Each structure stands twice: as C-alpha cells, then as structure tokens.
C-alpha positions in Angstrom: 6.2 28.4 -15.0 3.6 26.9 -12.7 1.8 23.6 -13.4 -1.7 24.7 -14.5 -4.4 23.7 -16.9 -3.8 26.8 -18.9 -0.1 25.8 -19.4 -1.1 22.3 -20.4 -3.8 23.5 -22.9 -1.2 25.6 -24.6 1.1 22.6 -24.6 3.8 24.9 -23.5 6.2 22.3 -22.1 8.6 19.6 -23.4 6.6 16.9 -21.7 4.0 14.5 -23.1 0.6 16.2 -22.8 -3.0 15.0 -22.6 -4.5 14.9 -26.1 -8.1 15.1 -25.0 -10.4 18.0 -24.1 -9.8 18.4 -20.4 -12.9 20.6 -19.8 -15.1 18.2 -21.6 -13.7 15.3 -19.6 -14.4 17.1 -16.3 -18.0 17.9 -17.4 -18.7 14.3 -18.5 -17.2 12.9 -15.3 -19.2 15.1 -12.9 -22.4 14.5 -14.9 -22.1 10.7 -15.1 -19.2 9.4 -12.9 -17.9 5.9 -13.5 -14.9 5.7 -11.2 -14.3 7.1 -7.7 -11.0 6.5 -6.0 -10.3 6.8 -2.3 -6.7 7.7 -1.3 -4.8 10.4 -3.2 -1.3 8.9 -2.7 1.6 8.3 -5.0 0.7 4.9 -6.3 -2.7 6.1 -7.4 -1.3 9.1 -9.2 1.7 7.2 -10.8 -0.3 4.1 -11.8 -4.1 4.4 -11.8 -4.4 8.0 -13.0 -1.9 7.2 -15.7 -3.8 4.2 -16.8 -7.0 6.3 -17.1 -5.0 8.9 -19.1 -3.9 6.3 -21.6 -7.5 5.4 -22.2 -8.6 9.0 -22.5 -5.7 9.7 -25.0 -6.8 6.7 -27.1 -10.4 7.7 -27.1 -11.5 4.6 -25.1 -13.0 6.8 -22.4 -14.5 10.2 -22.2 -14.5 10.5 -18.4 -11.8 10.7 -15.8 -11.6 9.8 -12.1 -13.0 11.5 -9.0 -10.7 11.2 -6.1 -11.6 11.4 -2.4 -9.4 11.6 0.6 -10.4 10.8 4.2 -7.1 10.8 6.1 -5.1 13.9 5.1 -7.1 16.8 4.0 -4.0 19.0 3.4 -3.2 16.6 0.6 -6.3 17.7 -1.2 -5.7 21.4 -0.7 -2.2 21.0 -2.0 -3.1 19.0 -5.2 -5.9 21.5 -6.0 -3.4 24.3 -6.2 -2.0 22.6 -9.4 -5.4 22.3 -11.1 -5.6 18.6 -10.2 -2.6 17.9 -12.5 0.4 15.7 -11.8 3.7 15.3 -13.6 4.3 11.6 -13.8 8.1 10.9 -13.9 9.0 7.4 -14.9 12.6 6.3 -14.0 13.9 3.5 -16.1 16.7 1.2 -15.1 18.8 2.4 -18.0 18.7 6.0 -16.7 16.1 7.2 -19.2 13.4 9.5 -17.8 9.9 10.0 -19.2 7.8 12.9 -18.1 4.0 13.0 -18.7 1.5 15.6 -17.5 -1.6 13.7 -16.2 -5.0 15.4 -16.4 -7.2 12.3 -15.8 -8.4 13.4 -12.3 -11.6 15.4 -12.7 -11.9 16.4 -9.1 -10.3 16.0 -5.7 -12.7 15.9 -2.7 -12.4 15.8 1.1 -14.5 13.3 3.0 -15.6 16.0 5.5 -19.1 15.8 6.7 -21.4 18.8 6.4 -19.3 20.3 3.7 -19.9 20.7 -0.1 -17.3 18.0 -0.9 -19.2 15.3 1.0 -22.5 16.4 -0.5 -20.9 16.0 -3.9 -19.8 12.5 -3.0 -23.3 11.6 -1.9 -24.6 12.8 -5.3 -22.0 10.8 -7.1 -22.8 7.6 -5.1 -26.5 8.1 -5.9 -25.8 8.2 -9.6 -26.6 4.9 -11.4 -23.7 5.6 -13.8 -21.1 4.9 -11.1 -19.5 1.5 -11.9 -16.8 1.0 -9.3 -14.9 2.6 -6.5 -11.3 1.7 -5.7 -9.1 2.2 -2.6 -5.5 2.7 -1.8 -5.7 3.6 1.9 -2.9 1.3 3.2 -3.2 -1.9 5.2 -4.0 -0.1 8.5 -6.9 1.7 6.8 -9.0 -1.4 6.9 -8.5 -2.2 10.6 -11.4 -1.7 13.0 -9.7 -2.9 16.2 -6.5 -2.2 18.1 -3.9 -4.9 19.0 -6.0 -6.0 21.9 -9.1 -6.6 19.8 -11.0 -3.5 21.0 -12.8 -1.4 18.5 -11.1 2.0 17.8 -13.1 4.8 19.4 -14.3 6.4 16.2 -15.3 2.9 14.8 -17.3 2.2 18.0 -18.9 5.6 17.7 -19.9 4.8 14.1 -21.5 1.6 15.1 -23.7 3.5 17.6 -24.4 6.6 15.6 -25.3 5.1 12.3 -24.7 6.3 8.7 -25.5 9.9 9.4 -22.9 10.3 12.1 -19.8 8.4 10.9 -16.4 9.7 11.8 -14.0 7.0 10.5 -12.7 6.6 6.9 -14.5 3.3 6.3 -17.5 4.4 8.3 -18.0 7.4 5.9 -17.6 5.1 2.9 -20.2 2.7 4.2 -22.6 5.6 4.8 -22.1 6.5 1.1 -22.9 2.9 0.2 -26.1 3.3 2.2 -27.0 6.4 0.2 -26.6 4.4 -3.0 -28.7 1.6 -1.6 -31.5 4.0 -0.7 -31.4 5.8 -4.0 -31.5 2.6 -6.1 -30.4 0.2 -5.1 -27.8 0.3 -7.8 -24.9 -2.2 -8.4 -21.3 -1.3 -7.7 -17.9 -3.0 -7.5 -15.8 -2.0 -4.4 -12.2 -2.6 -5.3 -9.3 -2.6 -2.8 -6.0 -2.0 -4.6 -3.9 -2.0 -1.4 -0.8 -4.1 -1.2 -2.0 -6.9 1.2 -3.1 -10.5 1.1 -6.8 -11.2 0.2 -7.5 -7.4 0.1 -11.0 -7.8 -1.3 -12.0 -10.1 1.5 -10.5 -7.9 4.1 -12.4 -4.9 2.8 -15.6 -6.9 2.5 -15.3 -8.1 6.1 -14.8 -4.5 7.5 -17.7 -3.1 5.5 -20.0 -5.9 6.5 -19.2 -5.3 10.1 -20.5 -1.7 9.9 -23.7 -2.9 8.2 -24.3 -5.7 10.7 -23.8 -3.4 13.7 -26.2 -0.8 12.2 -28.8 -3.5 11.6 -28.4 -4.9 15.1 -28.8 -1.4 16.5 -31.9 -0.7 14.4 -30.1 2.1 12.6 -30.6 0.8 9.0 -32.9 -1.7 7.3 -31.9 -5.3 7.2 -32.3 -5.0 3.4 -29.1 -2.9 3.4 -27.1 -5.9 4.6 -28.7 -8.2 2.0 -27.9 -5.6 -0.7 -24.2 -5.7 0.3 -24.3 -9.5 0.4 -25.9 -9.8 -3.0 -23.2 -10.4 -5.6 -25.5 -9.3 -8.4 -25.4 -5.8 -6.8 -22.2 -5.5 -4.8 -18.8 -7.2 -5.5 -15.5 -7.0 -3.7 -12.9 -8.0 -6.4 -9.5 -9.2 -5.2 -6.5 -7.5 -6.8 -2.7 -7.5 -6.9 -1.0 -4.2 -7.5 2.8 -3.8 -7.9 4.7 -0.6 -8.8 7.5 1.0 -6.7 6.5 4.6 -6.2 8.8 6.2 -3.6 8.3 9.5 -1.9 8.8 12.4 -4.3 12.5 13.1 -4.7 14.1 16.5 -4.3 16.5 15.4 -7.1 13.6 14.9 -9.4 12.2 18.3 -8.3 15.6 19.9 -9.2 15.4 18.2 -12.6 11.9 19.7 -13.2 13.1 23.1 -12.0 15.8 22.9 -14.7 13.0 22.4 -17.2 11.5 25.7 -16.0 8.9 24.6 -13.4 8.5 26.6 -10.2 6.9 25.7 -6.8 7.7 22.0 -7.5 9.7 21.0 -4.4 8.0 18.3 -2.2 6.5 19.2 1.1 5.4 17.2 4.2 1.9 17.7 5.6 1.2 17.8 9.3 0.0 14.2 9.0 3.4 13.2 7.7 2.3 12.8 4.0 5.1 13.5 1.5 3.6 15.2 -1.5 4.6 17.1 -4.6 3.0 18.2 -7.9 4.9 15.2 -9.4 5.3 11.5 -8.7 8.3 9.4 -9.4 8.2 5.7 -9.9 9.7 2.7 -11.8 8.6 1.6 -15.2 7.6 -1.9 -14.2 4.0 -2.2 -13.0 1.4 -4.9 -12.6 -2.3 -4.7 -11.7 -4.3 -7.9 -11.7 -8.0 -7.7 -10.9 -10.7 -10.3 -10.4 -13.2 -9.6 -13.2 -16.3 -9.1 -11.1 -18.1 -5.8 -11.9 -21.9 -5.9 -11.7 -22.3 -2.4 -13.2 -19.7 -2.8 -15.9 -16.2 -1.4 -16.0 -13.8 0.6 -18.2 -11.7 -1.3 -20.8 -8.6 -1.2 -18.6 -7.3 -4.4 -20.2 -6.5 -2.2 -23.3 -3.8 -0.4 -21.2 -2.1 -3.4 -19.6 -4.4 -4.2 -16.7 -5.0 -8.0 -16.3 -8.5 -9.3 -15.5 -8.9 -12.9 -14.4 -10.6 -15.0 -11.9 -10.3 -14.8 -8.1 -8.1 -17.9 -7.6 -5.6 -16.6 -10.1 -5.5 -13.2 -8.5 -4.9 -14.8 -5.2 -2.0 -16.9 -6.5 -0.3 -13.9 -8.1 -0.9 -11.7 -5.0 0.4 -14.5 -2.7 3.5 -14.9 -4.9 4.3 -11.2 -4.8 3.3 -10.2 -1.3 4.4 -13.2 0.7 7.4 -14.4 -1.4 8.9 -12.6 -4.4 8.9 -8.9 -3.5 7.4 -7.6 -0.3 9.4 -9.8 2.1 12.6 -8.8 0.3 11.6 -5.2 0.6 11.0 -5.5 4.3 14.3 -7.3 4.9 16.2 -4.6 3.0 14.3 -1.9 4.9 15.1 -3.3 8.4 18.8 -3.9 7.7 19.2 -0.8 5.6 18.1 1.3 8.6 20.4 -0.7 10.9 23.4 -0.5 8.6 23.1 3.2 7.7 21.7 3.0 4.2 19.4 5.6 2.6 18.9 3.9 -0.8 17.5 0.5 -1.6 19.6 0.4 -4.8 22.8 1.0 -2.7 21.8 -1.9 -0.5 21.7 -4.2 -3.5 25.5 -3.7 -3.8 25.9 -5.1 -0.2 27.1 -8.7 -0.3 25.4 -9.8 2.9 22.1 -8.1 2.0 22.1 -9.6 -1.5 22.7 -13.0 0.1 19.8 -12.3 2.5 17.2 -11.5 -0.1 18.4 -14.3 -2.4 17.9 -16.7 0.6 14.5 -15.4 1.4 13.3 -15.4 -2.2 14.9 -18.4 -3.9 15.6 -20.8 -1.1 12.8 -20.1 1.5 10.0 -18.6 -0.5 9.8 -20.2 -4.0 9.6 -23.8 -2.6 6.1 -23.0 -1.2 4.8 -20.8 -4.1 2.0 -22.1 -6.3 2.5 -21.1 -9.9 -0.3 -18.7 -11.1 0.7 -19.6 -14.7 0.0 -16.2 -16.2 3.1 -14.7 -14.4 6.0 -17.1 -13.7 7.2 -16.8 -10.1 10.9 -17.3 -10.8 10.9 -14.9 -13.7 9.1 -12.3 -11.5 11.7 -12.9 -8.7 14.6 -12.6 -11.2 13.2 -9.2 -12.4 12.8 -8.0 -8.8 16.4 -8.9 -7.8 18.2 -8.2 -11.0 16.4 -5.2 -12.5 13.9 -3.5 -10.1 15.6 -3.3 -6.7 19.1 -2.4 -8.1 17.6 0.5 -10.2 19.7 3.4 -8.9 17.4 5.9 -10.5 14.5 5.0 -8.1 15.0 7.2 -5.0 13.5 4.7 -2.6 14.7 4.4 1.0 14.6 1.8 3.7 13.2 4.5 6.0 10.1 4.7 3.9 9.6 1.0 3.4 10.0 0.2 7.1 6.9 2.3 8.0 4.1 0.3 9.6 6.2 -2.9 9.7 4.1 -4.3 12.6 1.2 -4.3 10.2 3.1 -6.2 7.5 4.9 -9.0 9.3 1.9 -11.4 9.4 1.5 -11.3 5.6 5.0 -10.9 4.4 6.4 -13.7 6.5 3.6 -15.3 8.5 1.9 -16.7 5.3 5.1 -18.5 4.3 5.5 -19.9 7.7 2.0 -21.2 7.6 2.7 -23.0 4.4 5.8 -24.6 5.9 3.6 -25.9 8.7 0.8 -27.0 6.5 3.2 -28.8 4.1 5.2 -30.2 7.0 8.4 -28.6 5.7 11.4 -28.3 8.0 11.5 -25.0 9.8 15.1 -25.7 10.8 16.1 -24.8 7.2 14.9 -21.2 7.6 17.6 -18.6 8.1 16.6 -15.5 6.2 13.1 -15.1 7.6 14.3 -15.5 11.3 17.1 -13.1 10.6 14.7 -10.4 9.4 12.4 -10.8 12.4 15.4 -10.7 14.7 16.6 -7.6 12.8 13.3 -5.9 13.4 13.6 -6.6 17.1 17.0 -5.0 17.0 15.7 -2.0 15.1 13.1 -1.5 17.8 15.9 -0.6 20.2 16.2 2.7 18.3 19.9 2.5 17.5 21.9 1.4 14.4 24.8 -1.0 14.2 27.1 1.8 15.3 24.9 2.1 18.5 23.9 5.6 17.3 20.3 6.8 17.9 18.1 6.6 14.8 14.8 8.1 14.1 12.2 5.3 13.8 9.6 5.5 11.1 5.9 5.7 12.0 4.2 2.5 13.2 0.9 2.2 15.0 2.3 -0.3 17.5 5.6 1.5 18.1 4.7 3.2 21.3 3.3 0.0 22.7 6.2 -2.2 21.7 9.2 0.1 22.4 8.8 -0.2 26.2 9.9 -3.8 25.8 13.2 -2.4 24.7 13.7 0.1 27.5 15.5 -2.5 29.6 18.9 -2.0 28.0 20.1 -5.4 29.4 19.1 -7.1 26.2 20.6 -10.5 27.2 18.8 -10.8 30.5 16.2 -13.5 31.1 13.6 -10.9 31.9 14.1 -9.2 28.6 14.1 -12.4 26.6 10.9 -13.4 28.3 9.4 -10.2 27.1 10.7 -11.0 23.6 8.9 -14.3 23.8 5.7 -12.5 24.7 6.1 -10.4 21.6 7.0 -13.3 19.3 3.9 -15.2 20.4 1.5 -12.5 19.1 -0.3 -14.0 16.1 -1.9 -10.7 15.2 1.6 -9.4 14.5 3.4 -12.4 13.0 0.5 -14.4 11.7 1.6 -17.4 13.8 2.8 -18.0 17.4 6.5 -18.1 16.8 7.1 -19.6 20.2 4.6 -22.3 19.7 6.0 -23.4 16.3 9.5 -23.5 17.7 11.1 -20.7 15.8 11.5 -18.2 18.7 14.7 -19.7 20.0 16.5 -19.2 16.7 15.2 -15.7 16.4 16.4 -14.9 19.9 19.8 -16.5 19.1 20.2 -14.1 16.1 18.9 -11.2 18.2 21.4 -11.8 21.0 24.2 -12.1 18.4 23.1 -8.6 17.1 23.5 -7.2 20.6 27.2 -7.8 21.1 28.3 -4.3 20.6 29.2 -2.1 17.6 29.2 -3.9 14.3 27.4 -7.0 15.7 24.5 -6.7 13.2 26.9 -7.0 10.3 28.8 -9.8 12.0 25.6 -11.8 12.5 24.7 -11.5 8.8 28.2 -12.6 7.8 28.1 -15.5 10.2 24.8 -17.0 9.3 24.4 -16.1 5.6 27.0 -18.5 4.2 
C-alpha cells in the first residue's frame, strides 16, 4: 500500500489516524490561514506538525499548517507525492515504537517567483487571518554575510533590486512581509524555531537589514521599516526547541515495509537533503516560546508547548544550547567521526567519550548556568546523559551532527567561554571544551584515528579552512601559526582563543592527537582522568 489520503480516510492501517475531516481542514486553512511554516525538514514534521495534529484531533483547531520551502524544491515535490502526509515514528528509550499518520499540513509550497506557489504565498500573507509564521531553516539560513563580512551575492542583489526581485530565502520572506504591510498593514508574529542562541533577535536583525537597505535605496516607503519596528504589529518571539530527529532510518523504513507500506525508503535530493514519507525521532521534546503574538495564536499550550516571557526563554535556550545538550552533541559528533562510530548511542558506551561529555556538562557548563526555574538544569542534563543520548533506538549519527560545525562553535562553546571571562573564572580548569576544539581541528585533516581518509560532512567554511591542513607537517611552526590564525577568529569561536590564552592548550591537545595511529584515543585517555 502507498501512503495516500484515500488510505488514511479508510483508516486502512494499524497506525493512529487523524480523527478530523482532512478535506474540511484543508479548505479552512486555505480560506483563512493562521500558521505558515518555512522549512519542511524533519523537526518540523516530527514536532510542530504533530503538535498541530493533536490540536486538530481534540477539536481545538479547525485549520492546519501551510508549509513553504525556499532551499530544496525537490523536497516539496517529494512530499506532495504522499498527499502531504507523514508517518511520525516515535522511538522510545524502552524500545517501544509509536506510529502516527500526520495530516495537519494543508499544503506544501515552493518559494519560486513567478509561479503559482509564490502567488499563493502572497495571497496568504495578505490575509488578515494569518497569525504567525515560523521558521526552521538552520543557523546558516539567517546569515547575510560570508566569513569576511561581505554580503552574499544574492543578498546584495536583493538590497539593490527591492521586494519584487528578491532571490535569497530571507529576501523572499521580507518581500512577503512587504505585501502584508501594503495590504493592511496587518499584525504578525515572526517566530524562529531554529536551534541557536537568541534566535528571535538574529532573525529580527536580518529582516531589518533588508528593510533598511530598501528604504535607503528608495525601493520601499520608510513606513515599512516603522511597521516592522512596531511591536503592536510585528513581533519576533524568542524560542527554545529541543527534539532529536535524525535522518530517516532505513531500518525504520524496513519496519514500515513489514507493515505493508511501499515506496517508503529514504532518498537523498541533489541538495543533500535526506527525506522519506516518514520521520523518526525521540519521545522527549521541548518547545518554549516567548508569548508575544500581536494577532493571536493557537492554543499550543494545550499540547505541551510552554509560553513564557523572553528572559525565561533565553535562560532555557542558553542552558540547552550552550551547556546541557548541544555542546555534548558536538563533542560526540567530532570524536565519533574520528574514532569510527556511526551511532551516538554506541558512543555513550565509550568510557572516554562518556567522561568527555560529563566533564563538559557537569564540571565546565553547569557552574555558569543560570537556573530558568521552570526547567531544572541538572535534571535536564541528567535526562540528556542518562536517557536521551544512550537511546539505542534513535538512529542518530555523528556524521549528521557534525554538519556545519563552523557555524555552531561560537554558540555551543563560545558563550560558555564568555561567561568564564565575565565571571573571572579560571580558564585553566577547562579540559573538555579545549579537547573538543582540538578534536575539530584534527577532524579537519580529513582522516580518522587510524589515519584512514574519511568523508567530511558539509560545512560552509570547509573549503576555506581545509587548506590550512594541506601542510601535512602538523607540528611545524608554520602550521601552528596558521592554527593560531584560525583560533583567533571570533566569528567562528565567539571569542579570540589566542587573546584569552586558551590557544596554547588547544594546540597542545591537537599536537598530542597528531602522534600517529591511535593518538586521538590516547589523548582522551591522558587528559580525561
């Protein structure tokens, strides 16, 4: 059988089905949309679409979500083949598996100019009923400049061409906001749900830059900028989202095939997106949102979403992203690739790697965490280390998590280092964080601990950085000077590691890892005592 709406309406599977009228939901959504989401990735489908389905099932909502994609259009073509449906597979730590068919997405659209999909988006943005838009487009999706501070070509073009000629993802989004301004102006919340520090502020700064440039170039009215700056009309709530949603697993696909489904195996698009008609993820999930919605919002608090004030969101997000989860994930990703692992859960059985994340979390991170009260940091960290990361039923890999590491270092480690400096704590006590940074340098050489070539995961700075490691003589003064140059880059690490005096220790660990086969393992054994 193929995953289709006809199949779901007949309830001809053993899975949990939607218990609402799908056709009516689609009609209501297109007529009076309330929620548009940008980014059709796994975390949206496994978490946000599932939350909306719960509200639809309980009669709390009669509309679904419209989803737009501006990066990988193949993704949209693929998902449409399955009537916009997703099988949500929840993998519990006790081995239990839950399977739900999600039908809460009313429509998938491509952000392609001069096509019907974009015209639809314009119409939706001009509708007063639209309450908020959300984004999961990854950290790099918000960047307007390269590592040298120069605007990307398509961004620069957007600044010069104005709202009718935008090419970039965010540029198209701002042009849609301009359409809403011209048709109303109507209020709207613009909600980043990406996994990064101060995500709402980052999104706001990027959007405002487009508007400022357009005003400066006399391409839009100055009132548009005032509209975006008016909190009674436009808000940029901060959020913290947390749910491990790995790439779709072939093992899960085989399980679904045993249940009778066909054409269920994952594929990889030409833009390197891993997609399947199902998503697989852990049971644990958190979404905390600043409650700032000038045009109203759905009752998401009824299905487990937490609404609070900005300062509390920031404390929770800082706890998670800079201390209690993401830095641990990055450490496991780097050393997992170096030590030949292909499973995060398997890494949790490794004595040295368990020591590493315990060191980063409990000894180096928790001392500078501010308690957000509504989620206890130590309890959260305990759950991460004892329940979530060891979950062998989550098919997550270090190769996936290490993707775009250059974009993550400043948040996942730089923020903690800043706190050490601000609170005048002794940097000499740090071992785990310098080891991870040294491990990343070792990973950039392109070989594992057995000195075998490895395929490096995508990273926007990889091509630029990897020529530092073409020397081969990794202990030479010339090479170490290049390493200092890299470690001094605040845009990568959040701080100048040379200036704060941490580079010598990082280079010490790095040189220890360059003493032949097995030296990465020996370095961990030596310093994690």
